[in-house]
Every structure is written in structure tokens, then in C-alpha cells.
C-alpha positions in Angstrom: 94.1 -51.3 -12.5 92.7 -48.9 -15.1 92.2 -45.1 -14.7 89.5 -42.8 -16.2 90.6 -39.2 -16.1 87.8 -36.6 -16.2 88.5 -33.1 -17.6 85.7 -30.6 -17.5 86.2 -27.6 -19.8 84.4 -24.4 -20.6 86.1 -22.1 -23.0 89.5 -23.5 -22.1 91.0 -24.1 -25.5 94.1 -22.1 -24.8 95.6 -24.7 -22.4 93.5 -27.8 -23.1 95.9 -29.5 -25.5 98.8 -29.2 -23.0 96.6 -30.5 -20.2 95.5 -33.6 -22.2 99.0 -34.3 -23.3 100.2 -34.3 -19.7 97.8 -37.2 -19.1 98.7 -39.1 -22.3 102.4 -38.8 -21.4 102.0 -40.6 -18.1 104.4 -43.4 -17.4 101.2 -45.4 -16.6 98.7 -44.2 -19.3 95.0 -44.0 -18.5 92.3 -46.2 -20.0 90.5 -43.1 -21.1 90.4 -39.3 -20.9 86.8 -38.0 -20.7 86.7 -34.4 -21.8 83.3 -33.0 -20.8 82.7 -29.8 -22.8 80.4 -27.6 -20.8 78.9 -25.8 -23.9 82.1 -23.9 -24.8 81.9 -21.1 -27.4 85.6 -21.4 -28.3 87.6 -24.2 -29.9 87.7 -26.5 -26.8 85.6 -29.3 -28.3 87.7 -29.3 -31.5 91.0 -29.4 -29.5 89.7 -32.5 -27.6 88.3 -34.2 -30.7 91.6 -33.8 -32.6 93.3 -36.2 -30.2 91.2 -39.3 -31.0 91.3 -42.4 -28.7 91.7 -42.7 -25.8 90.4 -39.1 -25.5 86.5 -39.2 -25.4 84.7 -35.9 -26.1 81.4 -35.5 -24.4 79.2 -32.5 -25.1 77.1 -31.4 -22.1 74.5 -28.7 -21.3 76.0 -25.6 -19.8 75.4 -26.5 -16.2 78.7 -25.8 -14.5 81.9 -27.6 -13.6 80.3 -29.9 -11.0 77.7 -31.1 -13.4 80.4 -31.7 -16.0 82.5 -33.7 -13.6 79.4 -35.7 -12.6 78.7 -36.5 -16.2 82.2 -37.8 -16.6 81.9 -39.9 -13.5 78.7 -41.5 -14.9 80.4 -42.4 -18.2 83.8 -43.6 -16.7 84.8 -47.2 -17.2 88.0 -47.3 -15.2 88.8 -49.0 -11.9 89.9 -45.6 -10.5 88.8 -42.0 -11.2 91.2 -39.1 -11.6 90.2 -35.4 -12.1 92.1 -32.6 -13.9 91.0 -29.1 -14.7 91.5 -27.9 -18.3 94.3 -25.6 -17.5 96.4 -27.7 -15.1 98.9 -30.5 -15.5 99.8 -34.0 -14.2 103.6 -34.7 -13.8 104.7 -37.8 -15.6 104.6 -40.4 -12.7 101.4 -39.2 -11.1 99.2 -42.1 -12.0 102.0 -44.7 -11.7 102.8 -43.8 -8.2 99.2 -43.5 -7.0 98.0 -46.7 -8.7 100.9 -48.5 -6.9 99.4 -47.4 -3.6 96.1 -49.0 -4.4 97.8 -52.2 -5.3 99.8 -52.1 -2.1 96.8 -51.2 0.1 93.6 -52.9 -1.1 91.6 -51.0 1.6 92.7 -47.6 0.2 89.8 -45.6 -1.2 91.4 -42.2 -2.0 95.0 -41.2 -2.8 96.1 -37.6 -3.1 99.5 -35.9 -3.4 101.0 -32.5 -3.4 100.2 -29.8 -6.0 102.5 -26.9 -6.9 101.3 -23.7 -8.5 103.1 -22.1 -11.4 102.7 -18.8 -13.1 101.6 -19.2 -16.7 104.4 -18.0 -19.1 102.2 -15.4 -20.9 101.7 -13.3 -17.8 103.8 -10.1 -17.6 106.2 -10.4 -14.6 105.4 -7.0 -13.3 101.7 -7.9 -13.1 102.0 -11.1 -11.1 100.4 -11.2 -7.7 103.2 -12.7 -5.7 101.3 -14.6 -3.0 103.5 -17.0 -1.0 100.5 -19.0 0.0 99.8 -19.7 -3.7 103.4 -20.7 -4.6 103.9 -23.3 -1.8 103.0 -26.9 -2.5 99.7 -27.9 -1.0 97.9 -31.2 -0.3 94.6 -32.7 -1.1 93.7 -30.5 -4.2 91.0 -32.0 -6.3 93.4 -32.5 -9.3 95.6 -34.6 -7.0 92.9 -37.2 -6.2 92.7 -40.7 -7.4 89.8 -42.6 -6.0 87.6 -45.7 -6.3 84.2 -45.3 -7.9 82.7 -47.1 -5.0 83.8 -44.3 -2.7 82.1 -41.7 -5.0 78.9 -43.8 -4.9 79.1 -43.9 -1.1 79.8 -40.2 -0.6 77.7 -38.9 -3.4 78.7 -36.8 -6.4 79.8 -33.2 -6.5 77.2 -30.7 -5.4 76.0 -29.0 -8.6 74.4 -26.2 -6.6 77.8 -24.9 -5.4 79.5 -22.6 -7.9 82.8 -22.7 -6.0 84.8 -25.0 -3.6 82.8 -28.1 -4.4 86.0 -30.2 -3.7 86.1 -28.9 -0.1 82.4 -29.9 0.4 83.0 -33.4 -1.1 86.2 -33.9 0.9 84.3 -33.1 4.1 81.6 -35.6 3.2 84.2 -38.2 2.4 85.8 -37.7 5.8 82.4 -38.0 7.5 81.8 -41.3 5.7 85.1 -42.7 7.1 86.9 -42.8 3.7 90.3 -44.6 3.8 92.6 -41.9 2.4 96.3 -41.0 2.3 98.4 -38.2 0.9 101.7 -38.9 -0.8 104.6 -36.5 0.0 105.4 -36.1 -3.7 104.5 -33.1 -5.9 102.7 -34.8 -8.8 100.4 -32.0 -10.1 100.9 -28.5 -11.3 98.1 -25.8 -11.1 98.4 -23.0 -13.5 98.0 -19.5 -12.3 96.8 -17.2 -15.1 94.7 -14.2 -15.8 91.4 -16.1 -15.9 91.6 -18.2 -12.7 88.2 -18.2 -10.9 89.6 -18.9 -7.5 92.3 -16.1 -7.7 89.7 -13.5 -8.5 86.9 -14.7 -6.3 88.7 -15.4 -3.1 86.0 -13.9 -0.9 83.3 -16.1 -2.5 85.6 -19.1 -2.1 86.0 -18.4 1.6 82.3 -18.0 2.0 81.7 -21.4 0.2 84.2 -23.1 2.4 82.6 -21.6 5.6 79.2 -22.8 4.4 80.6 -26.3 3.7 82.2 -26.4 7.2 78.9 -25.3 8.7 77.0 -28.1 7.0 79.7 -30.6 8.0 79.3 -29.6 11.7 75.5 -29.9 11.4 75.9 -33.5 10.0 78.2 -34.4 12.9 75.8 -33.0 15.5 72.9 -35.0 13.8 75.0 -38.1 13.9 75.9 -37.6 17.6 72.3 -37.1 18.6 71.2 -40.4 17.1 
């Protein structure tokens, strides 16, 4: 089974090469890495282009991370889809272990795993926000997903109207569709905590987006129950 890994990037040149390398160094390498450049003004596009095959650089209009992911989905050729943010990392056996689950369970539609956060080395130790919630491994993060394109077609793509927490919204829709999913107990991804993390500095907005997604999820459930 082949894997397409989709990496959206907007002004993420600082970490992008390390991110791409973590995918290329997989024990089961992907068919392709689709880097969707969301109209960066830094060297992001050049960093991706320097890798050559199997890295594919796609230049997109500046329409946000969800639109960039959706464009990658449209272009993907693999049997399975993986997602990675431009500042995060896959651990070496991530794809190998998850692809094995799809081979073992033909009915499986979505595999996830645990993700650990790490402080980026350039941060000054005295300035770190030591949040125990952030430093504990957590399940079902978007970067941990490996899924069938048929599930994406059934659930629908990422909501491009949402500036934050699009993965929570999509995950709720997948559950409502009865997606066959499992979560491995292994830590196979690393999420970088650095000075520019959107979710670290917009936690109130993230919470509001999650609440809105839950509200819409409950409305869908009520509509279904009334039919």
C-alpha cells in the first residue's frame, strides 16, 4: 500500500527541511510528499523544491491551511493519506506500523497514534510555558492520522471556513459517519512547541472553535434521530 503525505506550509522555512526529512527517513517511505505552499513570503517553496522527487511542490493561493490540505488531497495518488504540519515530525516507524494495521484489517479506514510535544531547541529555557497538558502524549492528533481516501470522500474535506480546530470538526464528522478507526498505543509523531505556534497563542479561539464544532455535531445527531 502506498502513502501520500500532505504538508501545508505558510512561511515555515525554518523547520520545513527537518519535517520533510522525517518523512523521507521512514522505514516504509511514502510514494510522495506533497508540499502545498500557501503563498509563503519566505524560502518555504525553495526548501521544498530543493529536495526533488518524491517531494512535489504545489503553489496555491493564500487561502489557509485547510484549503492547502484539501488541494493536497485532490492531487494525492497514494492508497492512503497522511498529514504533517510544516514544523512537526514523524518518528521513523510511523508509516510502517500504521500501514501494517491496514493490511491486517481490510475494514480499517483511519489509523491514529500518540503524539508527544517537544520544546524547540532555540527557545530560552526561562521563557518556556511549562504546561503539563502540553507535554503529555495525546491521541488522535491530525498529524497522527493515516486514512483511506474513500473515507475522506465520504466524510468530506476540511472545512475551509474554520481558521482553527478543523481537525476536531472533521473527526466529529467521521465519527458521525461511522468511520472504522483505531488508535495505536505508540508515540509515532512529535509536535514542535515554538514561539510561533498558533494553537499555543490562541487557546481561547481554539476552545471556541471546538465548542462550535461540538454544537454542530449535536445538531447533526438530533437531525438524524428525528428522521
